[in-house]
Backbone as JSON Lines, residues from 0, in Angstrom:
{"i":0,"aa":"M","n":[13.48,-11.4,-73.32],"ca":[12.88,-10.08,-73.33],"c":[12.94,-9.5,-71.92]}
{"i":1,"aa":"L","n":[13.38,-8.27,-71.8],"ca":[13.49,-7.6,-70.5],"c":[12.19,-6.88,-70.17]}
{"i":2,"aa":"D","n":[11.93,-6.75,-68.86],"ca":[10.76,-5.98,-68.46],"c":[11.11,-4.5,-68.44]}
{"i":3,"aa":"K","n":[10.18,-3.66,-68.0],"ca":[10.41,-2.21,-68.06],"c":[11.52,-1.75,-67.12]}
{"i":4,"aa":"N","n":[11.9,-2.57,-66.12],"ca":[12.99,-2.24,-65.21],"c":[14.32,-2.82,-65.68]}
{"i":5,"aa":"G","n":[14.32,-3.45,-66.85],"ca":[15.54,-4.03,-67.39],"c":[15.9,-5.37,-66.78]}
{"i":6,"aa":"E","n":[14.92,-6.06,-66.18],"ca":[15.17,-7.35,-65.56],"c":[14.62,-8.47,-66.44]}
{"i":7,"aa":"L","n":[15.26,-9.61,-66.36],"ca":[14.78,-10.79,-67.08],"c":[13.59,-11.39,-66.33]}
{"i":8,"aa":"P","n":[12.6,-11.93,-67.05],"ca":[11.47,-12.55,-66.36],"c":[11.85,-13.87,-65.7]}
{"i":9,"aa":"A","n":[12.89,-14.54,-66.21],"ca":[13.31,-15.83,-65.65],"c":[14.81,-15.99,-65.82]}
{"i":10,"aa":"L","n":[15.42,-16.78,-64.96],"ca":[16.85,-17.06,-65.03],"c":[17.06,-18.36,-65.79]}
{"i":11,"aa":"W","n":[18.06,-18.39,-66.65],"ca":[18.38,-19.6,-67.39],"c":[19.3,-20.46,-66.52]}
{"i":12,"aa":"L","n":[18.78,-21.54,-66.0],"ca":[19.47,-22.36,-65.01],"c":[20.82,-22.9,-65.47]}
{"i":13,"aa":"P","n":[20.99,-23.38,-66.71],"ca":[22.31,-23.89,-67.11],"c":[23.43,-22.84,-67.08]}
{"i":14,"aa":"A","n":[23.12,-21.57,-66.96],"ca":[24.15,-20.54,-66.89],"c":[24.89,-20.53,-65.56]}
{"i":15,"aa":"F","n":[24.34,-21.18,-64.56],"ca":[24.94,-21.17,-63.23],"c":[25.76,-22.43,-63.01]}
{"i":16,"aa":"M","n":[27.01,-22.26,-62.58],"ca":[27.89,-23.41,-62.34],"c":[27.43,-24.19,-61.11]}
{"i":17,"aa":"D","n":[26.97,-23.49,-60.08],"ca":[26.56,-24.14,-58.84],"c":[25.14,-23.7,-58.51]}
{"i":18,"aa":"V","n":[24.18,-24.51,-58.9],"ca":[22.77,-24.17,-58.71],"c":[22.41,-24.13,-57.23]}
{"i":19,"aa":"K","n":[23.06,-24.95,-56.42],"ca":[22.8,-24.95,-54.98],"c":[23.13,-23.58,-54.37]}
{"i":20,"aa":"Q","n":[24.21,-22.96,-54.84],"ca":[24.56,-21.63,-54.36],"c":[23.52,-20.59,-54.79]}
{"i":21,"aa":"L","n":[22.97,-20.74,-55.98],"ca":[21.91,-19.84,-56.43],"c":[20.71,-19.93,-55.49]}
{"i":22,"aa":"M","n":[20.31,-21.14,-55.14],"ca":[19.19,-21.34,-54.23],"c":[19.51,-20.77,-52.84]}
{"i":23,"aa":"N","n":[20.74,-20.96,-52.4],"ca":[21.16,-20.44,-51.1],"c":[21.15,-18.91,-51.1]}
{"i":24,"aa":"T","n":[21.55,-18.31,-52.21],"ca":[21.53,-16.85,-52.33],"c":[20.11,-16.32,-52.22]}
{"i":25,"aa":"Q","n":[19.16,-17.02,-52.82],"ca":[17.76,-16.62,-52.72],"c":[17.3,-16.62,-51.26]}
{"i":26,"aa":"L","n":[17.68,-17.68,-50.52],"ca":[17.31,-17.74,-49.1],"c":[17.96,-16.62,-48.3]}
{"i":27,"aa":"Q","n":[19.23,-16.37,-48.55],"ca":[19.94,-15.32,-47.81],"c":[19.35,-13.95,-48.07]}
{"i":28,"aa":"R","n":[18.97,-13.69,-49.31],"ca":[18.38,-12.39,-49.65],"c":[17.07,-12.17,-48.88]}
{"i":29,"aa":"R","n":[16.25,-13.19,-48.82],"ca":[14.98,-13.06,-48.08],"c":[15.24,-12.96,-46.58]}
{"i":30,"aa":"A","n":[16.16,-13.76,-46.06],"ca":[16.45,-13.74,-44.63],"c":[16.95,-12.36,-44.19]}
{"i":31,"aa":"R","n":[17.79,-11.75,-44.98],"ca":[18.3,-10.42,-44.62],"c":[17.22,-9.37,-44.69]}
{"i":32,"aa":"T","n":[16.34,-9.48,-45.68],"ca":[15.25,-8.52,-45.81],"c":[14.29,-8.61,-44.64]}
{"i":33,"aa":"E","n":[13.95,-9.85,-44.25],"ca":[12.98,-10.06,-43.18],"c":[13.61,-10.11,-41.79]}
{"i":34,"aa":"G","n":[14.93,-10.17,-41.71],"ca":[15.61,-10.22,-40.42],"c":[15.42,-11.53,-39.68]}
{"i":35,"aa":"V","n":[15.39,-12.64,-40.41],"ca":[15.24,-13.96,-39.79],"c":[16.43,-14.82,-40.19]}
{"i":36,"aa":"P","n":[16.74,-15.87,-39.41],"ca":[17.84,-16.75,-39.81],"c":[17.47,-17.61,-41.02]}
{"i":37,"aa":"T","n":[18.45,-17.93,-41.83],"ca":[18.19,-18.72,-43.04],"c":[17.7,-20.12,-42.71]}
{"i":38,"aa":"R","n":[18.04,-20.64,-41.55],"ca":[17.64,-22.01,-41.22],"c":[16.12,-22.17,-41.03]}
{"i":39,"aa":"V","n":[15.39,-21.06,-40.87],"ca":[13.93,-21.17,-40.72],"c":[13.21,-21.02,-42.06]}
{"i":40,"aa":"L","n":[13.96,-20.74,-43.12],"ca":[13.37,-20.59,-44.46],"c":[13.68,-21.81,-45.3]}
{"i":41,"aa":"E","n":[12.87,-22.03,-46.31],"ca":[13.14,-23.11,-47.26],"c":[12.65,-22.71,-48.64]}
{"i":42,"aa":"N","n":[13.29,-23.26,-49.64],"ca":[12.86,-23.04,-51.02],"c":[11.72,-24.01,-51.34]}
{"i":43,"aa":"T","n":[10.74,-23.53,-52.06],"ca":[9.68,-24.4,-52.57],"c":[9.67,-24.25,-54.09]}
{"i":44,"aa":"F","n":[9.23,-25.29,-54.77],"ca":[9.29,-25.31,-56.22],"c":[7.95,-25.7,-56.8]}
{"i":45,"aa":"E","n":[7.65,-25.15,-57.96],"ca":[6.44,-25.49,-58.69],"c":[6.81,-25.62,-60.16]}
{"i":46,"aa":"V","n":[6.43,-26.74,-60.77],"ca":[6.68,-26.93,-62.19],"c":[5.53,-26.28,-62.94]}
{"i":47,"aa":"M","n":[5.87,-25.4,-63.86],"ca":[4.85,-24.68,-64.62],"c":[4.8,-25.2,-66.05]}
{"i":48,"aa":"D","n":[3.72,-24.94,-66.75],"ca":[3.51,-25.55,-68.05],"c":[3.68,-24.59,-69.23]}
{"i":49,"aa":"F","n":[4.67,-23.74,-69.19],"ca":[4.96,-22.9,-70.36],"c":[6.38,-23.2,-70.83]}
{"i":50,"aa":"F","n":[6.58,-23.04,-72.12],"ca":[7.87,-23.38,-72.71],"c":[8.83,-22.2,-72.69]}
{"i":51,"aa":"S","n":[8.36,-21.04,-73.06],"ca":[9.2,-19.87,-73.17],"c":[8.8,-18.84,-72.11]}
{"i":52,"aa":"P","n":[9.72,-18.46,-71.21],"ca":[9.37,-17.48,-70.18],"c":[9.23,-16.08,-70.77]}
{"i":53,"aa":"E","n":[8.1,-15.49,-70.56],"ca":[7.83,-14.13,-71.01],"c":[7.32,-13.34,-69.81]}
{"i":54,"aa":"I","n":[7.26,-12.05,-69.96],"ca":[6.79,-11.19,-68.88],"c":[5.35,-11.54,-68.5]}
{"i":55,"aa":"D","n":[4.54,-11.94,-69.48],"ca":[3.13,-12.25,-69.23],"c":[2.94,-13.49,-68.37]}
{"i":56,"aa":"N","n":[3.77,-14.54,-68.57],"ca":[3.57,-15.77,-67.81],"c":[4.52,-15.92,-66.62]}
{"i":57,"aa":"C","n":[5.29,-14.89,-66.33],"ca":[6.17,-14.86,-65.15],"c":[5.88,-13.6,-64.34]}
{"i":58,"aa":"P","n":[4.72,-13.53,-63.69],"ca":[4.38,-12.3,-62.96],"c":[5.32,-12.07,-61.77]}
{"i":59,"aa":"K","n":[5.59,-10.81,-61.51],"ca":[6.43,-10.45,-60.38],"c":[5.72,-10.78,-59.08]}
{"i":60,"aa":"A","n":[6.44,-11.41,-58.17],"ca":[5.94,-11.72,-56.84],"c":[7.12,-11.61,-55.88]}
{"i":61,"aa":"P","n":[6.87,-11.19,-54.65],"ca":[7.99,-11.06,-53.71],"c":[8.64,-12.41,-53.45]}
{"i":62,"aa":"Y","n":[9.97,-12.4,-53.44],"ca":[10.78,-13.59,-53.15],"c":[10.49,-14.74,-54.1]}
{"i":63,"aa":"T","n":[10.17,-14.43,-55.33],"ca":[9.9,-15.46,-56.33],"c":[10.88,-15.3,-57.48]}
{"i":64,"aa":"S","n":[11.48,-16.4,-57.89],"ca":[12.36,-16.42,-59.05],"c":[11.86,-17.5,-59.99]}
{"i":65,"aa":"Y","n":[11.82,-17.18,-61.25],"ca":[11.44,-18.16,-62.27],"c":[12.72,-18.67,-62.92]}
{"i":66,"aa":"L","n":[12.81,-19.97,-63.06],"ca":[13.97,-20.61,-63.68],"c":[13.51,-21.35,-64.92]}
{"i":67,"aa":"H","n":[14.34,-21.38,-65.92],"ca":[14.03,-22.17,-67.11],"c":[15.31,-22.8,-67.62]}
{"i":68,"aa":"G","n":[15.16,-23.79,-68.49],"ca":[16.32,-24.46,-69.06],"c":[16.61,-25.79,-68.4]}
{"i":69,"aa":"M","n":[15.71,-26.27,-67.55],"ca":[15.91,-27.58,-66.94],"c":[15.52,-28.65,-67.94]}
{"i":70,"aa":"S","n":[16.18,-29.8,-67.84],"ca":[15.81,-30.91,-68.72],"c":[15.7,-32.18,-67.89]}
{"i":71,"aa":"L","n":[14.93,-33.08,-68.4],"ca":[14.71,-34.35,-67.74],"c":[14.88,-35.43,-68.79]}
{"i":72,"aa":"Q","n":[15.79,-36.36,-68.54],"ca":[16.04,-37.4,-69.52],"c":[15.83,-38.77,-68.88]}
{"i":73,"aa":"G","n":[15.15,-39.64,-69.58],"ca":[14.97,-41.01,-69.12],"c":[14.04,-41.15,-67.94]}
{"i":74,"aa":"A","n":[13.17,-40.2,-67.73],"ca":[12.24,-40.26,-66.59],"c":[10.99,-39.49,-66.94]}
{"i":75,"aa":"E","n":[10.03,-39.53,-66.04],"ca":[8.79,-38.8,-66.2],"c":[8.53,-38.0,-64.94]}
{"i":76,"aa":"W","n":[7.78,-36.9,-65.08],"ca":[7.33,-36.16,-63.9],"c":[6.3,-37.01,-63.19]}
{"i":77,"aa":"D","n":[6.41,-37.12,-61.9],"ca":[5.44,-37.87,-61.1],"c":[4.37,-36.89,-60.65]}
{"i":78,"aa":"G","n":[3.17,-37.03,-61.17],"ca":[2.15,-36.04,-60.88],"c":[0.98,-36.62,-60.34]}
C-alpha cells in the first residue's frame, strides 16, 4: 500500500541484488544532505515485531528506511 505521496512504507529486501550497496546508498544520501563524510556515519538496525509493513506501523522519520522480507533459517534471534 502506498502512502499519500506515492511512496512505499517499507522496501522489500529480496528485491535488491546487492543489499550492501542499498545500505551504502542510505549513508551517502544522509552524508550529502548533512554535508559530512560518510565515514563518520553508520547504519543502525532494529528488529520490529510486525509481519506486514503498513503506513500505520512504519511512521516516517528522517533518514529511516523500513525493510521487510528478511528470513532466518536454522537459528534464533539473540535477545
